[in-house]
TIVO-2410 file (N, C-alpha, C; in nm, 3 decimals):
# residues 141
REC num residu      c1      c2      c3 atome chaine
REC   1      M   0.092  -0.112   0.002     N      A
REC   1      M  -0.014  -0.002   0.009    CA      A
REC   1      M   0.067   0.136  -0.001     C      A
REC   2      N   0.038   0.216  -0.059     N      A
REC   2      N   0.124   0.363  -0.077    CA      A
REC   2      N   0.076   0.419   0.031     C      A
REC   3      Q   0.140   0.528   0.052     N      A
REC   3      Q   0.136   0.661   0.156    CA      A
REC   3      Q   0.022   0.709   0.142     C      A
REC   4      N  -0.065   0.732   0.018     N      A
REC   4      N  -0.158   0.813   0.002    CA      A
REC   4      N  -0.290   0.728   0.044     C      A
REC   5      Y  -0.310   0.574   0.046     N      A
REC   5      Y  -0.370   0.514   0.075    CA      A
REC   5      Y  -0.384   0.524   0.224     C      A
REC   6      W  -0.295   0.559   0.316     N      A
REC   6      W  -0.281   0.563   0.457    CA      A
REC   6      W  -0.330   0.696   0.508     C      A
REC   7      R  -0.299   0.801   0.430     N      A
REC   7      R  -0.384   0.911   0.437    CA      A
REC   7      R  -0.512   0.943   0.407     C      A
REC   8      A  -0.557   0.877   0.310     N      A
REC   8      A  -0.686   0.850   0.316    CA      A
REC   8      A  -0.801   0.794   0.373     C      A
REC   9      H  -0.685   0.715   0.486     N      A
REC   9      H  -0.781   0.630   0.581    CA      A
REC   9      H  -0.706   0.625   0.709     C      A
REC  10      P  -0.749   0.760   0.775     N      A
REC  10      P  -0.655   0.785   0.901    CA      A
REC  10      P  -0.699   0.642   0.974     C      A
REC  11      G  -0.844   0.611   0.996     N      A
REC  11      G  -0.884   0.517   1.057    CA      A
REC  11      G  -0.817   0.384   1.087     C      A
REC  12      N  -0.759   0.352   0.974     N      A
REC  12      N  -0.693   0.205   0.943    CA      A
REC  12      N  -0.582   0.194   1.028     C      A
REC  13      N  -0.499   0.330   1.050     N      A
REC  13      N  -0.375   0.345   1.125    CA      A
REC  13      N  -0.411   0.309   1.273     C      A
REC  14      F  -0.514   0.300   1.354     N      A
REC  14      F  -0.569   0.334   1.452    CA      A
REC  14      F  -0.562   0.189   1.490     C      A
REC  15      I  -0.635   0.088   1.386     N      A
REC  15      I  -0.658  -0.077   1.402    CA      A
REC  15      I  -0.518  -0.096   1.375     C      A
REC  16      V  -0.443  -0.079   1.285     N      A
REC  16      V  -0.288  -0.112   1.247    CA      A
REC  16      V  -0.225  -0.127   1.403     C      A
REC  17      V  -0.204  -0.017   1.456     N      A
REC  17      V  -0.166  -0.015   1.580    CA      A
REC  17      V  -0.197  -0.084   1.726     C      A
REC  18      A  -0.346  -0.069   1.704     N      A
REC  18      A  -0.412  -0.165   1.824    CA      A
REC  18      A  -0.385  -0.303   1.774     C      A
REC  19      L  -0.382  -0.362   1.675     N      A
REC  19      L  -0.352  -0.505   1.655    CA      A
REC  19      L  -0.185  -0.523   1.687     C      A
REC  20      V  -0.116  -0.446   1.665     N      A
REC  20      V   0.034  -0.483   1.708    CA      A
REC  20      V   0.036  -0.458   1.851     C      A
REC  21      L   0.011  -0.383   1.919     N      A
REC  21      L  -0.035  -0.404   2.058    CA      A
REC  21      L  -0.083  -0.499   2.120     C      A
REC  22      L  -0.183  -0.555   2.050     N      A
REC  22      L  -0.251  -0.670   2.125    CA      A
REC  22      L  -0.148  -0.768   2.117     C      A
REC  23      C  -0.099  -0.801   2.000     N      A
REC  23      C  -0.016  -0.901   1.959    CA      A
REC  23      C   0.134  -0.931   2.046     C      A
REC  24      G   0.129  -0.801   2.087     N      A
REC  24      G   0.257  -0.776   2.164    CA      A
REC  24      G   0.232  -0.805   2.310     C      A
REC  25      C   0.117  -0.832   2.386     N      A
REC  25      C   0.086  -0.861   2.506    CA      A
REC  25      C   0.062  -1.024   2.522     C      A
REC  26      R   0.161  -1.090   2.555     N      A
REC  26      R   0.167  -1.266   2.572    CA      A
REC  26      R   0.150  -1.262   2.687     C      A
REC  27      S   0.026  -1.353   2.705     N      A
REC  27      S  -0.001  -1.408   2.831    CA      A
REC  27      S  -0.007  -1.554   2.854     C      A
REC  28      A   0.048  -1.591   3.002     N      A
REC  28      A   0.024  -1.763   3.016    CA      A
REC  28      A  -0.030  -1.797   3.135     C      A
REC  29      P  -0.074  -1.883   3.165     N      A
REC  29      P  -0.084  -1.959   3.308    CA      A
REC  29      P   0.014  -1.915   3.412     C      A
REC  30      I  -0.030  -1.846   3.523     N      A
REC  30      I   0.101  -1.859   3.623    CA      A
REC  30      I   0.178  -1.934   3.661     C      A
REC  31      Y   0.298  -1.913   3.671     N      A
REC  31      Y   0.354  -2.051   3.732    CA      A
REC  31      Y   0.411  -2.000   3.858     C      A
REC  32      N   0.376  -2.075   3.967     N      A
REC  32      N   0.425  -2.125   4.090    CA      A
REC  32      N   0.555  -2.237   4.104     C      A
REC  33      A   0.636  -2.216   4.159     N      A
REC  33      A   0.712  -2.286   4.170    CA      A
REC  33      A   0.727  -2.381   4.289     C      A
REC  34      K   0.647  -2.497   4.260     N      A
REC  34      K   0.630  -2.572   4.420    CA      A
REC  34      K   0.688  -2.703   4.428     C      A
REC  35      D   0.707  -2.711   4.570     N      A
REC  35      D   0.798  -2.837   4.612    CA      A
REC  35      D   0.898  -2.833   4.564     C      A
REC  36      V   0.978  -2.751   4.506     N      A
REC  36      V   1.111  -2.726   4.458    CA      A
REC  36      V   1.210  -2.845   4.527     C      A
REC  37      S   1.283  -2.935   4.508     N      A
REC  37      S   1.329  -3.012   4.632    CA      A
REC  37      S   1.482  -2.983   4.644     C      A
REC  38      I   1.539  -2.962   4.750     N      A
REC  38      I   1.686  -2.938   4.802    CA      A
REC  38      I   1.747  -3.080   4.798     C      A
REC  39      S   1.841  -3.104   4.735     N      A
REC  39      S   1.930  -3.260   4.748    CA      A
REC  39      S   1.956  -3.280   4.879     C      A
REC  40      P   1.878  -3.411   4.886     N      A
REC  40      P   1.909  -3.484   5.017    CA      A
REC  40      P   2.080  -3.500   5.024     C      A
REC  41      R   2.134  -3.474   4.938     N      A
REC  41      R   2.310  -3.474   4.984    CA      A
REC  41      R   2.346  -3.358   5.040     C      A
REC  42      M   2.276  -3.240   5.025     N      A
REC  42      M   2.308  -3.137   5.088    CA      A
REC  42      M   2.282  -3.120   5.239     C      A
REC  43      S   2.369  -3.111   5.329     N      A
REC  43      S   2.390  -3.063   5.455    CA      A
REC  43      S   2.381  -2.910   5.490     C      A
REC  44      A   2.247  -2.863   5.524     N      A
REC  44      A   2.223  -2.730   5.542    CA      A
REC  44      A   2.116  -2.710   5.666     C      A
REC  45      S   2.141  -2.576   5.727     N      A
REC  45      S   2.026  -2.512   5.812    CA      A
REC  45      S   1.954  -2.463   5.743     C      A
REC  46      E   1.827  -2.424   5.788     N      A
REC  46      E   1.748  -2.315   5.738    CA      A
REC  46      E   1.810  -2.193   5.705     C      A
REC  47      E   1.917  -2.142   5.807     N      A
REC  47      E   1.956  -2.002   5.794    CA      A
REC  47      E   2.061  -2.031   5.668     C      A
REC  48      E   2.096  -2.128   5.650     N      A
REC  48      E   2.222  -2.138   5.497    CA      A
REC  48      E   2.103  -2.146   5.411     C      A
REC  49      I   2.014  -2.185   5.401     N      A
REC  49      I   1.919  -2.204   5.270    CA      A
REC  49      I   1.869  -2.088   5.265     C      A
REC  50      A   1.812  -1.983   5.361     N      A
REC  50      A   1.778  -1.830   5.343    CA      A
REC  50      A   1.888  -1.782   5.289     C      A
REC  51      E   2.045  -1.779   5.325     N      A
REC  51      E   2.151  -1.709   5.253    CA      A
REC  51      E   2.156  -1.743   5.108     C      A
REC  52      A   2.131  -1.847   5.088     N      A
REC  52      A   2.128  -1.891   4.928    CA      A
REC  52      A   2.035  -1.848   4.849     C      A
REC  53      I   1.909  -1.862   4.916     N      A
REC  53      I   1.790  -1.792   4.849    CA      A
REC  53      I   1.792  -1.619   4.835     C      A
REC  54      W   1.866  -1.572   4.941     N      A
REC  54      W   1.885  -1.395   4.954    CA      A
REC  54      W   1.997  -1.393   4.848     C      A
REC  55      S   2.109  -1.472   4.792     N      A
REC  55      S   2.202  -1.450   4.704    CA      A
REC  55      S   2.156  -1.478   4.575     C      A
REC  56      A   2.097  -1.561   4.553     N      A
REC  56      A   2.035  -1.586   4.418    CA      A
REC  56      A   1.944  -1.492   4.388     C      A
REC  57      G   1.850  -1.448   4.459     N      A
REC  57      G   1.796  -1.308   4.431    CA      A
REC  57      G   1.832  -1.200   4.379     C      A
REC  58      R   1.917  -1.154   4.466     N      A
REC  58      R   2.041  -1.037   4.444    CA      A
REC  58      R   2.103  -1.067   4.306     C      A
REC  59      R   2.143  -1.188   4.287     N      A
REC  59      R   2.228  -1.200   4.157    CA      A
REC  59      R   2.124  -1.188   4.021     C      A
REC  60      L   2.013  -1.198   4.056     N      A
REC  60      L   1.906  -1.180   3.957    CA      A
REC  60      L   1.839  -1.057   3.930     C      A
REC  61      G   1.878  -0.967   4.056     N      A
REC  61      G   1.803  -0.840   4.047    CA      A
REC  61      G   1.678  -0.834   4.117     C      A
REC  62      W   1.669  -0.921   4.210     N      A
REC  62      W   1.504  -0.934   4.355    CA      A
REC  62      W   1.588  -0.867   4.449     C      A
REC  63      Q   1.471  -0.756   4.516     N      A
REC  63      Q   1.519  -0.739   4.628    CA      A
REC  63      Q   1.431  -0.809   4.775     C      A
REC  64      T   1.525  -0.850   4.849     N      A
REC  64      T   1.454  -0.955   4.930    CA      A
REC  64      T   1.468  -0.927   5.050     C      A
REC  65      E   1.367  -0.993   5.154     N      A
REC  65      E   1.339  -0.924   5.283    CA      A
REC  65      E   1.299  -1.059   5.352     C      A
REC  66      I   1.342  -1.073   5.483     N      A
REC  66      I   1.327  -1.181   5.536    CA      A
REC  66      I   1.166  -1.147   5.625     C      A
REC  67      V   1.071  -1.227   5.578     N      A
REC  67      V   0.944  -1.201   5.628    CA      A
REC  67      V   0.927  -1.256   5.759     C      A
REC  68      S   0.984  -1.385   5.794     N      A
REC  68      S   0.941  -1.482   5.914    CA      A
REC  68      S   1.055  -1.598   5.902     C      A
REC  69      D   1.066  -1.686   5.976     N      A
REC  69      D   1.152  -1.829   5.968    CA      A
REC  69      D   1.068  -1.881   5.845     C      A
REC  70      G   1.130  -1.903   5.755     N      A
REC  70      G   1.088  -1.995   5.637    CA      A
REC  70      G   1.007  -1.911   5.537     C      A
REC  71      N   1.034  -1.769   5.538     N      A
REC  71      N   0.912  -1.741   5.419    CA      A
REC  71      N   1.022  -1.581   5.405     C      A
REC  72      I   1.078  -1.570   5.268     N      A
REC  72      I   1.119  -1.416   5.232    CA      A
REC  72      I   1.043  -1.360   5.102     C      A
REC  73      K   1.021  -1.271   5.126     N      A
REC  73      K   0.949  -1.189   5.037    CA      A
REC  73      K   1.041  -1.127   4.936     C      A
REC  74      A   0.980  -1.129   4.790     N      A
REC  74      A   1.126  -1.075   4.710    CA      A
REC  74      A   1.030  -1.001   4.588     C      A
REC  75      V   1.104  -0.916   4.568     N      A
REC  75      V   1.062  -0.793   4.493    CA      A
REC  75      V   1.128  -0.771   4.350     C      A
REC  76      R   1.056  -0.764   4.233     N      A
REC  76      R   1.153  -0.739   4.105    CA      A
REC  76      R   1.100  -0.649   4.033     C      A
REC  77      H   1.145  -0.538   4.027     N      A
REC  77      H   1.080  -0.416   3.957    CA      A
REC  77      H   1.175  -0.392   3.821     C      A
REC  78      I   1.130  -0.392   3.651     N      A
REC  78      I   1.204  -0.371   3.538    CA      A
REC  78      I   1.090  -0.265   3.480     C      A
REC  79      R   1.157  -0.143   3.471     N      A
REC  79      R   1.119  -0.059   3.422    CA      A
REC  79      R   0.962  -0.011   3.480     C      A
REC  80      D   0.883  -0.005   3.432     N      A
REC  80      D   0.731   0.025   3.486    CA      A
REC  80      D   0.651  -0.096   3.558     C      A
REC  81      H   0.733  -0.240   3.544     N      A
REC  81      H   0.649  -0.333   3.580    CA      A
REC  81      H   0.744  -0.409   3.709     C      A
REC  82      S   0.649  -0.467   3.780     N      A
REC  82      S   0.704  -0.525   3.921    CA      A
REC  82      S   0.629  -0.640   3.927     C      A
REC  83      A   0.684  -0.740   4.016     N      A
REC  83      A   0.616  -0.859   4.077    CA      A
REC  83      A   0.693  -0.908   4.229     C      A
REC  84      T   0.569  -0.892   4.299     N      A
REC  84      T   0.640  -0.954   4.464    CA      A
REC  84      T   0.584  -1.128   4.450     C      A
REC  85      V   0.707  -1.174   4.503     N      A
REC  85      V   0.673  -1.323   4.527    CA      A
REC  85      V   0.687  -1.357   4.670     C      A
REC  86      S   0.616  -1.468   4.735     N      A
REC  86      S   0.676  -1.523   4.847    CA      A
REC  86      S   0.766  -1.655   4.836     C      A
REC  87      I   0.869  -1.651   4.907     N      A
REC  87      I   0.955  -1.797   4.892    CA      A
REC  87      I   0.932  -1.884   5.014     C      A
REC  88      R   0.856  -1.983   5.019     N      A
REC  88      R   0.870  -2.050   5.168    CA      A
REC  88      R   0.944  -2.164   5.189     C      A
REC  89      Y   1.048  -2.164   5.271     N      A
REC  89      Y   1.154  -2.298   5.236    CA      A
REC  89      Y   1.185  -2.336   5.394     C      A
REC  90      S   1.245  -2.482   5.356     N      A
REC  90      S   1.284  -2.558   5.473    CA      A
REC  90      S   1.407  -2.612   5.442     C      A
REC  91      R   1.474  -2.693   5.520     N      A
REC  91      R   1.590  -2.776   5.472    CA      A
REC  91      R   1.542  -2.878   5.349     C      A
REC  92      T   1.461  -2.917   5.314     N      A
REC  92      T   1.423  -2.991   5.210    CA      A
REC  92      T   1.391  -2.933   5.087     C      A
REC  93      S   1.315  -2.819   5.097     N      A
REC  93      S   1.259  -2.785   4.975    CA      A
REC  93      S   1.211  -2.644   4.992     C      A
REC  94      F   1.170  -2.569   4.870     N      A
REC  94      F   1.132  -2.442   4.882    CA      A
REC  94      F   1.019  -2.409   4.757     C      A
REC  95      D   0.939  -2.324   4.789     N      A
REC  95      D   0.804  -2.275   4.704    CA      A
REC  95      D   0.827  -2.110   4.640     C      A
REC  96      I   0.800  -2.121   4.511     N      A
REC  96      I   0.810  -1.982   4.527    CA      A
REC  96      I   0.633  -1.928   4.469     C      A
REC  97      Y   0.576  -1.842   4.539     N      A
REC  97      Y   0.429  -1.812   4.492    CA      A
REC  97      Y   0.401  -1.658   4.464     C      A
REC  98      Y   0.317  -1.623   4.373     N      A
REC  98      Y   0.292  -1.487   4.306    CA      A
REC  98      Y   0.197  -1.435   4.440     C      A
REC  99      V   0.235  -1.315   4.508     N      A
REC  99      V   0.183  -1.230   4.544    CA      A
REC  99      V   0.107  -1.125   4.516     C      A
REC 100      N   0.152  -1.034   4.404     N      A
REC 100      N   0.088  -0.922   4.349    CA      A
REC 100      N   0.224  -0.869   4.253     C      A
REC 101      S   0.147  -0.803   4.140     N      A
REC 101      S   0.242  -0.751   4.029    CA      A
REC 101      S   0.183  -0.609   3.998     C      A
REC 102      E   0.265  -0.530   3.932     N      A
REC 102      E   0.211  -0.422   3.846    CA      A
REC 102      E   0.265  -0.431   3.701     C      A
REC 103      N   0.165  -0.419   3.624     N      A
REC 103      N   0.172  -0.382   3.502    CA      A
REC 103      N   0.251  -0.502   3.403     C      A
REC 104      L   0.152  -0.627   3.455     N      A
REC 104      L   0.208  -0.739   3.423    CA      A
REC 104      L   0.094  -0.789   3.391     C      A
REC 105      D  -0.042  -0.737   3.362     N      A
REC 105      D  -0.157  -0.802   3.318    CA      A
REC 105      D  -0.196  -0.953   3.360     C      A
REC 106      Y  -0.182  -0.940   3.518     N      A
REC 106      Y  -0.254  -1.045   3.599    CA      A
REC 106      Y  -0.368  -1.022   3.589     C      A
REC 107      D  -0.467  -1.140   3.555     N      A
REC 107      D  -0.598  -1.152   3.556    CA      A
REC 107      D  -0.674  -1.233   3.654     C      A
REC 108      G  -0.594  -1.295   3.768     N      A
REC 108      G  -0.622  -1.420   3.843    CA      A
REC 108      G  -0.619  -1.545   3.806     C      A
REC 109      Q  -0.544  -1.522   3.704     N      A
REC 109      Q  -0.529  -1.716   3.625    CA      A
REC 109      Q  -0.405  -1.689   3.556     C      A
REC 110      S  -0.372  -1.571   3.452     N      A
REC 110      S  -0.302  -1.559   3.387    CA      A
REC 110      S  -0.210  -1.453   3.401     C      A
REC 111      I  -0.084  -1.413   3.333     N      A
REC 111      I  -0.004  -1.307   3.360    CA      A
REC 111      I   0.092  -1.304   3.245     C      A
REC 112      H   0.207  -1.172   3.225     N      A
REC 112      H   0.263  -1.164   3.115    CA      A
REC 112      H   0.344  -1.280   3.125     C      A
REC 113      E   0.403  -1.318   3.026     N      A
REC 113      E   0.485  -1.462   3.002    CA      A
REC 113      E   0.639  -1.436   3.060     C      A
REC 114      N   0.651  -1.310   3.062     N      A
REC 114      N   0.799  -1.284   3.128    CA      A
REC 114      N   0.804  -1.314   3.252     C      A
REC 115      Y   0.684  -1.290   3.356     N      A
REC 115      Y   0.691  -1.332   3.486    CA      A
REC 115      Y   0.727  -1.506   3.503     C      A
REC 116      N   0.670  -1.574   3.447     N      A
REC 116      N   0.694  -1.706   3.434    CA      A
REC 116      N   0.843  -1.753   3.406     C      A
REC 117      I   0.889  -1.652   3.329     N      A
REC 117      I   1.035  -1.658   3.303    CA      A
REC 117      I   1.150  -1.635   3.414     C      A
REC 118      W   1.102  -1.536   3.478     N      A
REC 118      W   1.151  -1.476   3.587    CA      A
REC 118      W   1.165  -1.562   3.702     C      A
REC 119      I   1.030  -1.644   3.737     N      A
REC 119      I   1.019  -1.719   3.858    CA      A
REC 119      I   1.103  -1.831   3.823     C      A
REC 120      S   1.112  -1.897   3.690     N      A
REC 120      S   1.192  -2.029   3.630    CA      A
REC 120      S   1.303  -1.995   3.642     C      A
REC 121      R   1.351  -1.887   3.629     N      A
REC 121      R   1.546  -1.870   3.635    CA      A
REC 121      R   1.540  -1.862   3.812     C      A
REC 122      L   1.437  -1.776   3.848     N      A
REC 122      L   1.472  -1.761   4.020    CA      A
REC 122      L   1.520  -1.925   4.067     C      A
REC 123      A   1.396  -1.978   4.042     N      A
REC 123      A   1.407  -2.099   4.106    CA      A
REC 123      A   1.527  -2.190   4.083     C      A
REC 124      K   1.569  -2.179   3.956     N      A
REC 124      K   1.730  -2.259   3.921    CA      A
REC 124      K   1.814  -2.189   3.953     C      A
REC 125      K   1.824  -2.051   3.981     N      A
REC 125      K   1.927  -1.999   4.069    CA      A
REC 125      K   1.949  -2.028   4.168     C      A
REC 126      I   1.820  -2.034   4.252     N      A
REC 126      I   1.842  -2.076   4.409    CA      A
REC 126      I   1.899  -2.231   4.425     C      A
REC 127      Q   1.830  -2.311   4.330     N      A
REC 127      Q   1.898  -2.464   4.317    CA      A
REC 127      Q   2.042  -2.436   4.315     C      A
REC 128      N   2.104  -2.358   4.241     N      A
REC 128      N   2.246  -2.366   4.203    CA      A
REC 128      N   2.323  -2.306   4.283     C      A
REC 129      E   2.248  -2.192   4.362     N      A
REC 129      E   2.315  -2.153   4.474    CA      A
REC 129      E   2.328  -2.252   4.607     C      A
REC 130      I   2.235  -2.308   4.608     N      A
REC 130      I   2.257  -2.407   4.699    CA      A
REC 130      I   2.323  -2.532   4.700     C      A
REC 131      E   2.355  -2.579   4.577     N      A
REC 131      E   2.449  -2.646   4.564    CA      A
REC 131      E   2.590  -2.634   4.561     C      A
REC 132      F   2.614  -2.494   4.518     N      A
REC 132      F   2.756  -2.424   4.507    CA      A
REC 132      F   2.781  -2.394   4.668     C      A
REC 133      R   2.694  -2.320   4.716     N      A
REC 133      R   2.742  -2.275   4.860    CA      A
REC 133      R   2.724  -2.393   4.955     C      A
REC 134      L   2.666  -2.488   4.996     N      A
REC 134      L   2.661  -2.574   5.070    CA      A
REC 134      L   2.737  -2.741   5.084     C      A
REC 135      P   2.787  -2.733   5.171     N      A
REC 135      P   2.840  -2.862   5.190    CA      A
REC 135      P   2.765  -2.987   5.178     C      A
REC 136      E   2.821  -3.126   5.106     N      A
REC 136      E   2.742  -3.227   5.113    CA      A
REC 136      E   2.736  -3.302   5.247     C      A
REC 137      A   2.618  -3.372   5.259     N      A
REC 137      A   2.587  -3.438   5.372    CA      A
REC 137      A   2.700  -3.531   5.416     C      A
REC 138      R   2.749  -3.592   5.524     N      A
REC 138      R   2.841  -3.638   5.555    CA      A
REC 138      R   2.776  -3.814   5.528     C      A
REC 139      G   2.861  -3.872   5.489     N      A
REC 139      G   2.832  -4.025   5.472    CA      A
REC 139      G   2.717  -4.016   5.309     C      A
REC 140      S   2.694  -3.914   5.267     N      A
REC 140      S   2.614  -3.951   5.138    CA      A
REC 140      S   2.702  -3.975   5.028     C      A
REC 141      R   2.831  -4.006   4.984     N      A
REC 141      R   2.883  -4.026   4.900    CA      A
REC 141      R   2.867  -4.181   4.878     C      A
***
């Protein structure tokens, strides 16, 4: 189409822009990392697990805060988007649950797919930190 078409039909410009914006909004069912196991070979206290979670979060740009024993709040801000999660942990496993978000199009079931990527990376980084930082349990070899 030539430029004259677009000038003669300015309403079509709006439709094209709206379609581009709608296609750019990618949502997916919300992902909560549930019951992610900590290797039974690892010998760690809950305090050491909390330190590994804190370190993993910081490395990925999350702000972390201990809420109570076994519960850390983590917040991630990127431009005008943010997500808050609760990370519940024990010596054997951890969970990452959605708490709230801004500008991630959460509708009660689905959220922008980038949120799920952030949570997957955070869960993997926590596992890596635990394995890297913590000693193997005696007699587990």
